[in-house]
Residue frames relative to the residue before (quaternion, step in Angstrom):
aa qw qx qy qz dx dy dz
M 1.0000 0.0000 0.0000 0.0000 0.00 0.00 0.00
E 0.5944 0.5844 -0.3632 0.4161 3.58 1.07 -0.68
V 0.5887 0.5868 -0.3597 0.4239 3.56 1.10 -0.67
L 0.6383 0.5389 -0.3237 0.4442 3.56 1.07 -0.70
K 0.6777 0.4943 -0.2897 0.4610 3.58 1.16 -0.52
M 0.4463 0.7060 -0.4536 0.3109 3.59 1.25 -0.15
I 0.4331 -0.6810 0.5304 0.2594 3.56 -1.22 0.63
T 0.0846 -0.7783 0.6218 0.0216 3.54 -0.83 1.02
I 0.0567 0.7978 -0.5909 0.1053 3.52 -0.58 1.21
S 0.3428 -0.7296 0.5451 0.2303 3.57 -0.82 0.88
V 0.6196 -0.5508 0.4074 0.3830 3.56 -1.18 0.56
N 0.6190 0.5481 -0.3475 0.4424 3.61 1.00 -0.75
D 0.6291 0.5308 -0.3406 0.4544 3.61 0.99 -0.80
I 0.6594 0.5069 -0.3138 0.4580 3.56 0.93 -0.88
F 0.6664 0.4959 -0.3128 0.4607 3.61 0.87 -0.91
D 0.6163 0.5428 -0.3428 0.4561 3.59 1.04 -0.73
K 0.6872 0.4754 -0.2769 0.4745 3.58 1.00 -0.80
I 0.6196 0.5647 -0.3386 0.4272 3.59 1.12 -0.67
M 0.6081 0.5967 -0.3647 0.3757 3.56 0.93 -0.89
G 0.8265 0.1725 -0.1479 0.5151 3.59 -0.70 1.07
N 0.7190 0.3556 -0.2522 0.5413 3.59 1.20 -0.06
E 0.1733 -0.8481 0.4973 0.0582 3.57 -0.29 1.27
E 0.7490 0.4400 -0.2246 0.4415 3.59 1.14 -0.29
E 0.8333 -0.0599 0.0803 0.5438 3.58 0.87 -0.81
I 0.1801 -0.7280 0.6466 0.1396 3.50 -1.32 0.38
I 0.0963 -0.7825 0.6134 0.0464 3.56 -0.84 0.95
I 0.1358 -0.7795 0.6097 0.0476 3.52 -0.69 1.13
K 0.3284 -0.7953 0.4859 0.1535 3.55 -0.38 1.29
R 0.1405 -0.7627 0.6283 0.0624 3.49 -1.11 0.84
N 0.7857 -0.3209 0.2271 0.4775 3.59 -1.24 -0.30
N 0.7856 0.0056 -0.0080 0.6186 3.59 1.07 -0.68
E 0.6952 -0.5011 0.3141 0.4086 3.57 -1.24 0.43
A 0.6166 0.5673 -0.3573 0.4127 3.58 1.02 -0.69
D 0.7216 0.4282 -0.2402 0.4881 3.59 1.11 -0.57
D 0.4216 0.7068 -0.4763 0.3095 3.61 1.23 -0.01
L 0.2799 -0.7328 0.5964 0.1702 3.54 -1.14 0.68
V 0.0809 -0.7977 0.5975 0.0146 3.57 -0.75 1.06
L 0.1172 -0.7711 0.6244 0.0431 3.56 -0.80 1.08
L 0.1460 -0.8065 0.5711 0.0446 3.58 -0.75 1.08
T 0.4599 -0.6115 0.5524 0.3309 3.53 -1.21 0.51
A 0.6404 -0.5181 0.3928 0.4090 3.58 -1.24 0.41
K 0.6268 0.5452 -0.3370 0.4430 3.61 1.03 -0.78
K 0.6683 0.4826 -0.2928 0.4845 3.62 0.88 -0.91
Y 0.6435 0.5289 -0.3192 0.4520 3.59 0.96 -0.88
N 0.6728 0.4892 -0.2951 0.4700 3.57 0.92 -0.90
T 0.6160 0.5424 -0.3377 0.4607 3.58 1.06 -0.71
I 0.6505 0.5061 -0.3039 0.4778 3.58 0.97 -0.88
L 0.6476 0.5219 -0.3189 0.4544 3.60 0.93 -0.86
E 0.6520 0.5117 -0.3155 0.4621 3.59 0.95 -0.85
E 0.6479 0.5079 -0.3174 0.4707 3.59 0.97 -0.81
L 0.6424 0.5171 -0.3173 0.4683 3.59 1.01 -0.78
K 0.6395 0.5176 -0.3256 0.4660 3.59 1.03 -0.77
K 0.6345 0.5254 -0.3160 0.4706 3.59 1.01 -0.81
L 0.6511 0.5182 -0.3017 0.4654 3.56 0.97 -0.93
K 0.6545 0.5097 -0.3086 0.4653 3.57 0.91 -0.89
C 0.6460 0.5132 -0.3092 0.4731 3.57 0.98 -0.86
N 0.6710 0.4964 -0.3007 0.4614 3.59 0.90 -0.90
Q 0.6321 0.5173 -0.3352 0.4695 3.59 1.04 -0.69
G 0.6329 0.5248 -0.3241 0.4680 3.57 1.06 -0.71
I 0.6474 0.5078 -0.3084 0.4773 3.57 1.01 -0.83
N 0.6564 0.5074 -0.3137 0.4618 3.60 0.93 -0.87
K 0.6354 0.5243 -0.3263 0.4635 3.58 1.02 -0.78
N 0.6539 0.5100 -0.3081 0.4663 3.58 0.99 -0.82
I 0.6319 0.5257 -0.3268 0.4664 3.57 1.03 -0.78
R 0.6523 0.5066 -0.3149 0.4677 3.59 0.94 -0.81
N 0.6472 0.5190 -0.3133 0.4622 3.57 1.02 -0.81
I 0.6492 0.5082 -0.3163 0.4693 3.58 1.02 -0.75
K 0.6558 0.5158 -0.3110 0.4552 3.60 0.95 -0.86
I 0.6416 0.5313 -0.3249 0.4478 3.61 1.06 -0.73
K 0.6723 0.4926 -0.3002 0.4640 3.61 0.98 -0.80
């Protein structure tokens, strides 16, 4: 039954969605959890950099809280 849930997309459909969109392609499914998102390497790297900054900021905030407690 899982095979029936697989996403089948033709190459032409993907190219049609790429035109005019330089960062991402979202292929809609029955619900948002099943959507397929294709990212360009540039967009992917931007997201990774933002996540690294967030992780660093969370570490700094944790250290500040630890200092205030002592």
